[in-house]
KEKE-3310 file (N, C-alpha, C; in steps of 0.2 Angstrom, whole numbers, plus 5000, padded with zeros to 4 digits):
npx = (5004:5003:5014:5008:5011:5010:4996:4992:4998:4993:4980:4983:4988:4977:4967:4975:4971:4959:4956:4963:4966:4974:4981:4991:4996:4985:4986:5000:4996:4986:4992:5000:4992:4985:4995:4999:4985:4984:4994:4988:4976:4981:4985:4977:4975:4980:4969:4957:4961:4958:4946:4940:4942:4933:4921:4927:4940:4936:4927:4935:4943:4931:4928:4939:4941:4932:4934:4947:4940:4935:4946:4951:4950:4935:4930:4942:4954:4961:4951:4940:4945:4946:4933:4926:4932:4927:4915:4915:4919:4910:4899:4902:4905:4894:4892:4894:4901:4907:4903:4893:4881:4864:4859:4850:4835:4818:4800:4795:4787:4774:4775:4761:4755:4766:4774:4782:4781:4794:4799:4797:4791:4795:4793:4802:4808:4825:4838:4829:4826:4815:4817:4815:4814:4820:4815:4818:4807:4804:4800:4790:4795:4803:4813:4826:4831:4845:4848:4840:4846:4860:4856:4853:4866:4873:4868:4868:4882:4886:4878:4881:4894:4894:4890:4881:4874:4863:4861:4848:4854:4862:4859:4862:4860:4849:4847:4833:4825:4814:4801:4794:4787:4793:4805:4824:4835:4837:4837:4842:4835:4836:4820:4810:4799:4790:4791:4788:4795:4786:4774:4778:4776:4762:4757:4762:4762:4766:4780:4799:4802:4811:4825:4822:4826:4838:4845:4842:4851:4863:4865:4864:4873:4885:4884:4885:4900:4906:4906:4894:4877:4861:4848:4836:4828:4816:4799:4796:4805:4813:4814:4812:4820:4823:4826:4820:4826:4831:4832:4840:4834:4834:4843:4842:4843:4855:4872:4889:4897:4898:4913:4917:4919:4928:4929:4933:4927:4913:4904:4889:4875:4867:4856:4839:4825:4821:4808:4795:4791:4799:4811:4825:4825:4833:4836:4822:4820:4831:4825:4813:4817:4825:4838:4853:4849:4858:4860:4865:4874:4869:4857:4852:4851:4841:4831:4831:4825:4812:4810:4810:4800:4788:4791:4788:4775:4767:4763:4763:4776:4769:4756:4745:4744:4732:4727:4726:4725:4730:4738:4746:4763:4766:4761:4767:4779:4780:4775:4787:4798:4796:4789:4794:4790:4788:4785:4771:4770:4763:4749:4751:4742:4741:4743:4757:4763:4757:4757:4767:4780:4786:4793:4799:4812:4818:4808:4814:4827:4822:4818:4831:4837:4828:4836:4837:4847:4857:4872:4873:4865:4865:4877:4873:4880:4882:4868:4864:4873:4864:4857:4843:4842:4855:4855:4845:4842:4846:4838:4838:4839:4855:4860)
npy = (4994:5012:5023:5037:5049:5047:5045:5058:5067:5062:5066:5082:5083:5078:5088:5102:5097:5099:5111:5117:5130:5133:5126:5118:5116:5107:5096:5091:5088:5080:5068:5066:5064:5051:5043:5041:5036:5023:5016:5014:5007:4996:4987:4979:4981:4994:4999:4997:5005:5017:5017:5021:5036:5051:5062:5078:5075:5064:5070:5076:5067:5061:5072:5071:5060:5061:5069:5066:5056:5063:5066:5053:5042:5034:5017:5011:5000:5008:5018:5011:5004:5018:5023:5012:5013:5027:5023:5014:5022:5031:5024:5020:5034:5041:5052:5062:5069:5086:5093:5089:5095:5105:5122:5129:5126:5126:5129:5114:5102:5087:5074:5064:5052:5047:5040:5026:5012:5013:5024:5042:5055:5071:5086:5102:5118:5123:5135:5143:5130:5117:5102:5085:5078:5064:5054:5043:5033:5030:5018:5012:5001:4992:4999:5007:5023:5025:5015:5019:5030:5026:5018:5028:5037:5028:5028:5040:5043:5031:5035:5051:5049:5041:5045:5048:5049:5042:5040:5046:5063:5067:5079:5083:5084:5087:5098:5096:5108:5116:5110:5102:5093:5083:5082:5080:5070:5073:5066:5074:5077:5080:5088:5078:5083:5072:5062:5046:5031:5024:5032:5040:5034:5031:5043:5045:5035:5032:5032:5031:5015:5005:5014:5020:5009:5006:5017:5011:5000:5006:5012:5004:4996:5002:5006:4992:4990:4997:4992:4991:4985:4987:4983:4983:4986:4993:4999:5009:5013:5022:5036:5048:5062:5078:5079:5068:5055:5040:5040:5030:5029:5029:5024:5015:5002:4999:4990:4986:4976:4958:4954:4968:4969:4969:4956:4955:4967:4974:4984:4988:4983:4967:4966:4970:4960:4965:4970:4962:4954:4957:4950:4938:4920:4913:4922:4924:4913:4912:4919:4914:4901:4908:4914:4922:4936:4940:4951:4951:4955:4947:4945:4957:4957:4949:4957:4967:4961:4961:4973:4977:4969:4978:4988:4985:4978:4984:4982:4973:4963:4946:4951:4943:4938:4934:4950:4963:4957:4953:4942:4942:4944:4936:4923:4926:4925:4909:4903:4905:4902:4886:4883:4886:4898:4911:4928:4931:4928:4939:4938:4937:4948:4958:4974:4974:4970:4977:4990:4993:4989:4977:4963:4948:4944:4952:4946:4936:4939:4945:4932:4927:4933:4929:4915:4901:4898:4908:4912:4910:4918:4933:4948:4966:4974:4965:4964:4978:4978:4972:4970:4976:4985:4993:4998:5007:5021:5038:5052:5065:5079:5085:5080)
npz = (5000:4996:5004:5017:5012:4999:4998:5000:4990:4980:4983:4982:4968:4962:4966:4960:4948:4945:4947:4938:4926:4914:4899:4897:4910:4914:4906:4911:4923:4922:4919:4928:4940:4934:4932:4945:4950:4942:4947:4960:4958:4954:4963:4973:4991:4992:4982:4989:5000:4994:4992:5005:5007:5013:5012:5011:5004:4995:4988:4980:4975:4966:4959:4950:4944:4936:4929:4921:4916:4903:4897:4892:4881:4871:4876:4879:4889:4899:4900:4908:4918:4926:4925:4934:4945:4947:4950:4961:4970:4969:4975:4988:4994:4991:4982:4971:4956:4955:4945:4940:4943:4942:4945:4942:4940:4934:4940:4941:4938:4941:4928:4927:4917:4913:4926:4932:4940:4950:4947:4948:4936:4929:4923:4917:4918:4910:4910:4900:4893:4890:4900:4906:4923:4932:4945:4957:4966:4982:4991:5004:5015:5005:4996:5003:5009:5006:4995:4985:4983:4980:4966:4959:4960:4951:4940:4936:4934:4924:4914:4911:4905:4892:4880:4865:4852:4848:4861:4874:4880:4893:4904:4918:4936:4948:4963:4973:4980:4985:4991:5003:5004:4993:4990:4986:4973:4957:4941:4924:4907:4890:4885:4875:4864:4856:4862:4867:4857:4853:4854:4845:4831:4831:4830:4817:4806:4797:4796:4795:4799:4797:4798:4811:4818:4815:4821:4834:4836:4834:4844:4854:4849:4852:4867:4872:4867:4874:4885:4893:4899:4894:4902:4900:4887:4878:4872:4877:4884:4874:4866:4855:4844:4840:4828:4822:4826:4834:4851:4866:4883:4900:4910:4920:4926:4919:4918:4920:4911:4916:4915:4916:4927:4944:4952:4966:4973:4974:4961:4962:4966:4964:4949:4948:4938:4924:4913:4911:4898:4891:4891:4894:4892:4898:4910:4914:4920:4929:4937:4942:4950:4958:4957:4956:4945:4931:4919:4901:4886:4877:4883:4882:4867:4867:4869:4860:4849:4855:4855:4841:4837:4842:4836:4821:4821:4832:4841:4858:4863:4865:4867:4866:4877:4891:4892:4901:4915:4929:4932:4919:4919:4926:4917:4906:4908:4914:4902:4892:4898:4903:4892:4880:4873:4860:4853:4846:4828:4816:4804:4785:4781:4789:4796:4799:4790:4779:4782:4794:4788:4790:4786:4778:4779:4791:4800:4801:4806:4821:4826:4827:4836:4845:4850:4860:4864:4871:4866:4855:4849:4838:4839:4843:4834:4822:4819:4817:4804:4795:4779:4779:4786:4785:4774:4771:4765:4773:4776:4785:4795:4804:4819)
capx = (4998:5010:5013:5006:5013:5007:4991:4992:5003:4987:4973:4984:4988:4970:4964:4977:4971:4952:4956:4968:4964:4981:4981:4997:4994:4980:4989:5003:4993:4982:4997:5003:4986:4983:5001:4997:4979:4987:4999:4987:4971:4984:4984:4968:4976:4978:4963:4953:4961:4957:4940:4939:4941:4926:4921:4930:4944:4932:4925:4942:4944:4926:4929:4949:4941:4927:4937:4950:4936:4935:4951:4953:4946:4931:4931:4949:4954:4962:4944:4936:4947:4945:4926:4926:4934:4922:4910:4914:4920:4902:4895:4904:4907:4888:4898:4894:4906:4902:4903:4885:4873:4861:4857:4844:4829:4811:4793:4797:4780:4777:4769:4757:4755:4774:4776:4781:4780:4799:4801:4792:4797:4793:4795:4803:4814:4833:4838:4823:4824:4812:4819:4814:4818:4817:4818:4818:4803:4805:4795:4791:4798:4805:4819:4830:4835:4853:4846:4839:4855:4866:4854:4854:4873:4876:4865:4869:4889:4885:4873:4886:4900:4892:4887:4880:4869:4857:4858:4845:4859:4861:4861:4865:4858:4847:4844:4826:4822:4808:4794:4798:4787:4795:4814:4827:4840:4835:4842:4839:4839:4831:4811:4808:4791:4788:4790:4793:4796:4777:4770:4779:4773:4757:4756:4766:4760:4772:4790:4803:4805:4820:4830:4822:4829:4846:4847:4844:4855:4868:4867:4865:4881:4891:4883:4890:4906:4909:4906:4888:4872:4857:4846:4828:4825:4808:4798:4793:4813:4814:4813:4812:4821:4818:4828:4816:4832:4829:4836:4839:4833:4832:4850:4842:4845:4862:4878:4896:4896:4904:4920:4922:4920:4932:4927:4935:4925:4906:4901:4884:4870:4862:4851:4834:4822:4816:4801:4795:4791:4805:4816:4827:4821:4837:4834:4816:4822:4834:4822:4811:4824:4828:4846:4855:4848:4864:4859:4872:4874:4864:4851:4851:4849:4835:4826:4829:4822:4806:4808:4809:4793:4785:4790:4785:4768:4763:4760:4769:4777:4766:4751:4739:4743:4730:4729:4725:4724:4734:4744:4749:4768:4768:4759:4770:4786:4781:4776:4793:4803:4793:4787:4801:4784:4789:4780:4766:4769:4758:4749:4756:4738:4740:4746:4763:4765:4755:4758:4774:4788:4789:4797:4801:4820:4816:4806:4819:4830:4819:4818:4839:4837:4827:4838:4837:4854:4860:4880:4873:4863:4870:4877:4871:4884:4879:4861:4866:4876:4859:4854:4836:4844:4861:4854:4842:4844:4845:4840:4837:4845:4862:4856)
capy = (5002:5017:5027:5042:5053:5045:5049:5067:5070:5062:5073:5088:5081:5078:5095:5103:5094:5099:5117:5121:5133:5132:5121:5116:5112:5103:5091:5090:5086:5073:5063:5063:5060:5043:5038:5038:5031:5019:5013:5011:5003:4990:4983:4975:4985:5002:5001:4999:5011:5024:5018:5023:5043:5053:5071:5083:5071:5060:5075:5082:5063:5059:5077:5072:5054:5062:5075:5061:5051:5066:5065:5046:5038:5030:5010:5010:4999:5011:5022:5006:5007:5024:5022:5006:5019:5031:5020:5012:5028:5037:5021:5020:5041:5042:5057:5063:5074:5093:5095:5086:5099:5109:5124:5134:5120:5130:5125:5109:5098:5080:5072:5058:5048:5046:5037:5021:5007:5015:5033:5049:5058:5078:5092:5108:5122:5125:5141:5143:5124:5111:5096:5080:5075:5058:5053:5036:5033:5028:5014:5009:4993:4990:5001:5011:5029:5022:5009:5025:5036:5023:5018:5034:5038:5023:5028:5046:5041:5028:5039:5056:5046:5037:5049:5045:5052:5038:5039:5054:5064:5068:5086:5084:5081:5092:5095:5100:5109:5120:5108:5097:5084:5082:5083:5076:5070:5071:5067:5079:5078:5087:5087:5078:5084:5067:5057:5038:5029:5023:5039:5044:5031:5031:5048:5044:5027:5030:5033:5024:5010:5003:5019:5021:5002:5005:5020:5008:4994:5006:5016:4998:4992:5008:5002:4984:4990:5001:4987:4992:4981:4992:4979:4984:4988:4990:5005:5013:5018:5022:5043:5052:5070:5083:5077:5063:5051:5036:5038:5025:5032:5023:5017:5012:4995:4997:4988:4984:4968:4955:4956:4971:4971:4965:4950:4957:4974:4975:4992:4986:4978:4963:4969:4967:4960:4970:4971:4952:4952:4959:4947:4933:4915:4912:4927:4923:4905:4913:4924:4907:4897:4911:4912:4926:4938:4943:4953:4951:4958:4943:4946:4964:4957:4945:4964:4969:4956:4961:4981:4975:4966:4982:4994:4982:4977:4990:4978:4973:4957:4943:4954:4941:4933:4938:4958:4967:4952:4955:4938:4943:4945:4928:4919:4925:4922:4903:4901:4906:4895:4880:4881:4891:4904:4916:4930:4927:4930:4941:4936:4941:4951:4961:4980:4973:4968:4980:4996:4993:4989:4970:4957:4942:4946:4956:4942:4930:4944:4942:4924:4926:4935:4924:4908:4900:4897:4916:4912:4909:4925:4939:4953:4972:4976:4962:4966:4986:4980:4968:4975:4979:4992:4997:5000:5014:5031:5044:5062:5068:5083:5082:5081)
capz = (4999:4997:5011:5017:5009:4992:4996:5001:4986:4973:4983:4981:4961:4961:4968:4956:4941:4944:4946:4933:4918:4909:4894:4899:4916:4914:4904:4916:4929:4919:4917:4936:4942:4929:4933:4953:4949:4940:4951:4966:4956:4951:4969:4978:4995:4988:4977:4995:5003:4990:4994:5012:5008:5014:5013:5005:5000:4992:4981:4976:4971:4962:4953:4947:4941:4930:4925:4918:4909:4898:4893:4889:4872:4874:4874:4882:4894:4904:4902:4910:4924:4929:4927:4939:4951:4951:4952:4966:4975:4971:4980:4994:4997:4989:4982:4963:4953:4958:4938:4938:4947:4940:4950:4939:4936:4937:4936:4941:4937:4938:4923:4930:4913:4914:4931:4933:4949:4951:4944:4944:4929:4930:4919:4921:4913:4914:4904:4896:4887:4892:4902:4908:4927:4934:4952:4959:4969:4990:4994:5012:5016:4998:4996:5008:5004:5004:4989:4979:4982:4975:4961:4954:4957:4946:4932:4932:4933:4917:4908:4911:4902:4888:4875:4858:4845:4849:4868:4876:4881:4900:4906:4924:4942:4951:4970:4975:4989:4988:4992:5009:5003:4984:4989:4983:4967:4949:4934:4921:4902:4888:4884:4867:4862:4850:4868:4866:4849:4851:4854:4838:4827:4833:4825:4810:4805:4791:4797:4791:4804:4798:4799:4819:4821:4814:4827:4840:4835:4833:4852:4859:4849:4856:4875:4871:4865:4880:4891:4896:4898:4896:4905:4902:4882:4878:4867:4882:4887:4866:4863:4846:4847:4835:4820:4821:4828:4840:4855:4871:4890:4906:4911:4927:4923:4917:4922:4918:4911:4921:4911:4916:4936:4948:4960:4975:4975:4968:4961:4959:4968:4961:4946:4946:4933:4918:4910:4910:4892:4884:4896:4889:4894:4904:4914:4918:4923:4934:4943:4945:4952:4964:4956:4954:4938:4928:4912:4897:4879:4875:4885:4878:4860:4864:4870:4853:4846:4857:4853:4834:4834:4845:4831:4816:4823:4834:4848:4864:4864:4870:4867:4865:4883:4896:4891:4906:4918:4934:4931:4913:4918:4927:4914:4899:4910:4914:4896:4890:4902:4901:4885:4875:4869:4857:4852:4840:4821:4812:4796:4778:4778:4794:4797:4801:4783:4773:4784:4797:4784:4793:4780:4780:4784:4799:4806:4804:4811:4828:4827:4829:4842:4851:4850:4867:4866:4872:4866:4847:4848:4834:4841:4841:4827:4817:4819:4813:4797:4790:4773:4781:4790:4784:4768:4771:4764:4778:4774:4791:4796:4807:4825)
cpx = (5003:5006:5006:5005:5011:5000:4990:4994:4995:4981:4978:4985:4981:4965:4966:4974:4964:4951:4960:4965:4968:4980:4985:4999:4990:4981:4994:5000:4988:4984:5000:4998:4985:4988:4998:4993:4981:4990:4994:4980:4975:4985:4978:4970:4976:4973:4958:4954:4960:4950:4936:4939:4932:4927:4923:4937:4941:4930:4930:4943:4939:4926:4935:4945:4937:4930:4941:4945:4936:4941:4954:4947:4941:4933:4939:4949:4956:4956:4939:4938:4945:4937:4923:4927:4931:4917:4908:4917:4914:4900:4896:4904:4898:4889:4894:4899:4900:4900:4893:4879:4873:4859:4850:4839:4823:4806:4792:4788:4780:4772:4768:4757:4762:4778:4778:4783:4788:4802:4795:4795:4790:4796:4796:4806:4820:4835:4836:4820:4820:4817:4814:4816:4815:4821:4815:4813:4807:4799:4797:4791:4800:4812:4820:4831:4842:4852:4844:4842:4859:4863:4854:4861:4874:4875:4867:4878:4890:4882:4878:4891:4899:4889:4888:4875:4862:4856:4854:4853:4857:4863:4866:4861:4854:4844:4837:4825:4819:4803:4797:4795:4789:4803:4817:4834:4835:4840:4839:4842:4834:4823:4810:4799:4788:4787:4793:4792:4788:4770:4771:4775:4766:4752:4759:4768:4767:4780:4794:4804:4811:4823:4829:4829:4836:4848:4847:4849:4862:4870:4867:4873:4886:4891:4887:4898:4911:4907:4898:4882:4867:4851:4837:4826:4820:4805:4796:4800:4817:4812:4814:4814:4819:4820:4825:4823:4829:4832:4834:4838:4833:4837:4848:4842:4851:4867:4881:4896:4904:4912:4925:4922:4925:4929:4927:4930:4917:4906:4894:4880:4868:4856:4843:4830:4820:4812:4799:4795:4795:4812:4817:4826:4827:4839:4827:4816:4826:4828:4815:4813:4826:4835:4847:4853:4856:4863:4866:4869:4868:4858:4845:4847:4843:4828:4825:4826:4814:4804:4806:4803:4788:4784:4788:4777:4763:4759:4766:4770:4772:4758:4744:4738:4739:4729:4723:4724:4732:4740:4747:4755:4769:4767:4764:4778:4785:4781:4783:4798:4802:4790:4790:4794:4789:4783:4777:4768:4764:4756:4750:4751:4737:4744:4753:4765:4764:4758:4765:4780:4790:4789:4799:4809:4821:4813:4811:4826:4828:4820:4827:4840:4834:4830:4838:4843:4858:4869:4879:4867:4867:4871:4874:4874:4881:4872:4862:4869:4870:4856:4849:4837:4850:4862:4848:4844:4840:4846:4838:4841:4849:4858:4861)
cpy = (5006:5021:5033:5046:5053:5048:5056:5070:5068:5066:5079:5088:5083:5086:5102:5103:5098:5107:5122:5123:5132:5125:5115:5110:5107:5097:5088:5085:5080:5067:5061:5062:5052:5040:5035:5035:5027:5014:5011:5008:4995:4986:4984:4982:4992:5004:5001:5005:5018:5024:5021:5031:5044:5060:5073:5082:5067:5065:5077:5074:5061:5065:5076:5066:5056:5065:5069:5057:5056:5068:5058:5043:5032:5021:5008:5005:5001:5018:5016:5007:5011:5025:5017:5009:5022:5030:5018:5018:5034:5032:5023:5027:5044:5051:5056:5069:5080:5095:5092:5091:5102:5115:5129:5129:5124:5126:5118:5106:5093:5078:5062:5052:5043:5039:5030:5017:5008:5021:5037:5054:5065:5082:5098:5112:5124:5129:5141:5136:5120:5105:5092:5078:5069:5058:5046:5037:5031:5024:5011:5002:4989:4992:5005:5018:5026:5018:5015:5028:5031:5021:5024:5036:5034:5027:5035:5046:5038:5033:5045:5052:5041:5041:5047:5046:5047:5037:5047:5057:5069:5076:5089:5080:5087:5091:5099:5102:5115:5117:5101:5091:5082:5084:5078:5078:5068:5072:5070:5079:5079:5083:5086:5077:5078:5062:5051:5035:5027:5027:5039:5041:5029:5038:5050:5039:5025:5031:5028:5020:5006:5008:5019:5014:5003:5009:5018:5003:4998:5010:5009:4994:4996:5005:4997:4987:4995:4996:4988:4987:4985:4989:4980:4988:4987:4998:5009:5018:5021:5029:5043:5059:5073:5083:5070:5056:5048:5037:5034:5031:5028:5020:5015:5006:4994:4996:4989:4977:4965:4955:4961:4976:4964:4960:4953:4962:4976:4981:4991:4981:4972:4966:4965:4963:4964:4969:4963:4952:4953:4955:4941:4928:4915:4918:4926:4917:4906:4916:4918:4902:4903:4915:4921:4929:4943:4946:4953:4956:4952:4943:4951:4962:4953:4952:4966:4968:4960:4970:4980:4973:4972:4988:4994:4978:4980:4987:4977:4965:4953:4947:4952:4936:4936:4945:4958:4964:4954:4948:4937:4943:4938:4922:4920:4923:4915:4899:4902:4900:4892:4879:4884:4895:4907:4921:4928:4932:4933:4938:4939:4946:4957:4968:4978:4972:4973:4989:5000:4991:4980:4967:4952:4940:4948:4952:4938:4934:4943:4936:4924:4927:4932:4917:4909:4900:4904:4915:4912:4916:4931:4942:4958:4974:4972:4962:4973:4984:4974:4973:4978:4985:4995:4999:5005:5021:5035:5050:5065:5073:5081:5082:5086)
cpz = (5000:5003:5011:5012:5001:4993:4996:4995:4980:4976:4981:4972:4958:4960:4962:4949:4940:4944:4943:4927:4913:4905:4897:4905:4918:4912:4909:4921:4929:4922:4924:4938:4938:4931:4940:4953:4947:4943:4956:4964:4955:4956:4972:4985:4997:4985:4986:4999:5000:4992:5001:5013:5009:5011:5008:4999:4995:4986:4979:4969:4963:4956:4947:4942:4934:4925:4918:4913:4904:4894:4889:4884:4876:4871:4874:4887:4900:4905:4908:4915:4929:4930:4932:4945:4953:4952:4958:4970:4976:4974:4986:4998:4995:4988:4971:4959:4953:4948:4935:4939:4945:4947:4947:4936:4939:4936:4936:4943:4937:4934:4925:4926:4910:4918:4929:4940:4952:4951:4944:4940:4929:4924:4920:4916:4917:4907:4898:4892:4893:4894:4906:4917:4930:4941:4955:4966:4976:4990:5002:5012:5009:4997:5000:5005:5002:4997:4982:4975:4977:4968:4955:4953:4951:4940:4930:4931:4925:4910:4905:4905:4898:4882:4869:4856:4847:4856:4872:4881:4891:4903:4915:4930:4946:4957:4971:4980:4991:4990:4998:5007:4996:4985:4986:4974:4959:4944:4929:4914:4897:4886:4876:4868:4859:4856:4866:4860:4845:4851:4845:4833:4827:4829:4820:4808:4798:4789:4796:4797:4804:4801:4807:4822:4821:4820:4834:4840:4835:4840:4856:4858:4851:4864:4874:4870:4870:4887:4897:4894:4900:4901:4904:4894:4880:4875:4872:4884:4879:4864:4855:4847:4838:4829:4818:4822:4834:4845:4864:4877:4894:4906:4918:4929:4922:4921:4917:4917:4916:4921:4915:4924:4940:4954:4966:4978:4972:4969:4958:4962:4964:4957:4948:4941:4930:4916:4905:4903:4886:4886:4892:4895:4900:4911:4919:4923:4930:4939:4945:4949:4959:4962:4955:4947:4935:4921:4907:4891:4876:4876:4882:4872:4860:4865:4864:4851:4847:4855:4845:4834:4838:4839:4823:4815:4826:4838:4853:4862:4868:4871:4869:4871:4890:4896:4898:4914:4924:4933:4926:4915:4922:4924:4908:4903:4913:4906:4893:4892:4901:4897:4880:4870:4866:4855:4845:4833:4818:4804:4791:4778:4781:4791:4797:4794:4779:4776:4788:4793:4786:4786:4784:4783:4790:4803:4807:4807:4818:4829:4831:4835:4849:4853:4858:4869:4864:4869:4858:4844:4842:4840:4838:4835:4822:4814:4814:4804:4791:4785:4774:4782:4788:4777:4766:4771:4770:4777:4778:4793:4802:4814:4827)
residu = (MET:PRO:PRO:HIS:SER:ASP:TRP:HIS:GLY:LEU:ILE:MET:VAL:ALA:SER:SER:TYR:THR:SER:SER:ARG:ASP:ARG:VAL:THR:ILE:GLU:GLU:ASN:PHE:ARG:ARG:PHE:LEU:SER:MET:LEU:ASN:ASN:ILE:LEU:SER:HIS:GLN:PRO:SER:HIS:ARG:ARG:LEU:LEU:ARG:HIS:GLN:GLY:GLY:GLU:ALA:GLN:ILE:LEU:VAL:ASN:ALA:LEU:GLN:LYS:ALA:LEU:TYR:HIS:ILE:LEU:GLN:ALA:SER:SER:GLU:ARG:GLN:HIS:VAL:LEU:LYS:ALA:LEU:LEU:ARG:LEU:SER:LYS:VAL:SER:ASN:LEU:LEU:PRO:SER:SER:PHE:TYR:LEU:SER:ASP:VAL:ARG:HIS:VAL:ARG:ARG:ILE:ILE:ASP:PHE:ALA:THR:PRO:THR:THR:ASP:ILE:TYR:ARG:GLY:ILE:HIS:ARG:GLY:ARG:LYS:VAL:PHE:LEU:LYS:ARG:TYR:ARG:LEU:PHE:SER:GLY:SER:TRP:SER:ARG:GLU:ASP:ARG:ALA:GLU:LEU:LEU:ASN:ARG:GLU:ALA:VAL:ILE:TRP:ALA:ASN:HIS:ARG:HIS:VAL:GLY:VAL:LEU:PRO:PHE:LEU:GLY:VAL:PHE:GLN:ARG:GLU:ASP:ASP:ALA:TYR:ASP:SER:GLY:LEU:TYR:LEU:VAL:SER:PRO:PHE:LEU:GLU:HIS:GLY:THR:ILE:LEU:ASP:TYR:LEU:ASN:ALA:ARG:PRO:ARG:SER:ASN:ARG:ARG:LEU:LEU:MET:ARG:ASP:ILE:LEU:ASN:ALA:VAL:TYR:PHE:LEU:HIS:SER:ASN:SER:ILE:ILE:HIS:GLY:ASP:LEU:LYS:GLY:ALA:ASN:ILE:LEU:VAL:ASN:ASP:SER:GLY:ARG:ALA:CYS:ILE:ALA:ASP:LEU:GLY:PHE:SER:ARG:LEU:THR:THR:THR:ALA:VAL:LEU:THR:TRP:ALA:THR:ILE:GLN:SER:SER:PRO:SER:LEU:GLY:THR:VAL:PRO:TRP:GLN:ALA:PRO:GLU:LEU:LEU:GLU:ASN:TYR:LEU:LEU:ASP:LYS:LEU:ILE:VAL:PRO:THR:THR:ALA:SER:ASP:VAL:TYR:ALA:LEU:GLY:CYS:LEU:CYS:TYR:GLU:ILE:PHE:THR:ASN:ARG:GLN:PRO:PHE:TRP:GLU:VAL:HIS:PRO:ASN:SER:PRO:VAL:ARG:SER:LEU:THR:ILE:LEU:LYS:GLU:VAL:VAL:GLU:ARG:ALA:ARG:LEU:PRO:ALA:LYS:PRO:GLY:ARG:GLU:SER:GLU:ALA:TYR:THR:LEU:CYS:GLU:LEU:SER:GLU:SER:ILE:TRP:ARG:MET:MET:GLU:ARG:CYS:TRP:LEU:ARG:ASN:ALA:SER:ILE:ARG:PRO:SER:ALA:PHE:GLU:LEU:SER:ILE:LEU:PRO:SER:PHE:ALA:ASN:VAL:PHE:ASP:ASN:ARG:ARG:SER:PRO)
# end
C-alpha cells in the first residue's frame, strides 16, 4: 500500500488537476494523476484504501476521476479502469462529481402519465429549455433511501460518460429543495416533444421504421462496445428527438458487463429483473429459481428482438396473453421458460406487413435474437449491418 505521503500527493495532484485552467498545466496534472491512479488501481490493498476516502477528499477524487474520463478515449481499457474506480468511490462515499449539479431548474411539475412503479417523471425549465426530470421513488418496506441514492448515482455516472447520438443526452442532476414533500435528487435530460417511439409511430404511422431501428441498434452496439448492458430495452424506453432519430433512455437497469467488474469489490447491487415480456428466457428462469439475475449483451439482444417486434407490429410482445390481467406477467414468464413460447407472428395480410414495413428478413432477424441458446444470438453490431437496416437511405438533418 502506498505510504501516507503518496495519498496526500494524490489528493494534491487531483485538486490541482480539477482547478487548473491553463491547458499545459491541465495536461501535466492529468498525466501525473493518471500515473498515480494506475499504480493504486493495480493493487487491491491500495485500491481498497482509495475507497475509504470520505468527505472533502473523496469529493476531490470523484471530481478528478470524472475529469480524467473526459480526456480518455472511449472503449479503452484505461477508461474502464477509471470508470470502475469512479463508480466504486461514488457508491461508498455517496458523492457525484460537482460538475453534474444544475442549480437553475425551475417550474418543476410531475407528469403523471409517465410514472412507472419505480420512478416519477417531471418536466421543468432549465435556462429557457424544457427538460425531463427523473426521480427514483422511495418505497416503504422495499427500497431504503440508501438504495435509491446508490441506484441514481450509478445511473448518473454511467449515463454521463456514454454520450452518443443514439443515447438521450445527460444534462446533469438537480437537488430540489423548494418542496418539503418532494425533495431529493433528480436526473435531468432534454424534453423531447415526440415522446416515446411508440407515441411517435402512432402519430406518424408511415415513418421509416427500419431507420429508427438502425438508430437503436447502433446505440446498443455503442453501449456494448463500452462494456455497458442496458438491461431494460423496450419501446417505452426509446424516445425520438427533434431530428426524428430514436435514442435510448432510462439507464436505470444498466450495468457493467461481468468481465468489466473485478470480483473483489462490487460496484453494483444484484440487478432486478426488467420488464417481463422483453426479458430473455435465461433471466426469467433464474428469477423463477430465485437465482442471481445477471443481464448480458445476449439478453439485451433478446430484448432488441422484442423491441423490433413492437416497432414493426405496433404491438407489445405476447400482447395476446391475458391482456389487462393481473397475472399476465407471471403467465408470460412461465410460458417462455416452460414452453419456449415466442411472440406471435402476424399474418401476411396484417398491418404489420402492409403498413409497418415488416418483412420476412426482419422476422428472421427477430427469431435469431430469440434463440434459446444465448451464445449463438447475433451481436448488436451484426444486426446493425444487416441489409434491412444498413441499406436504408437517411435524409434526416444532422442532430
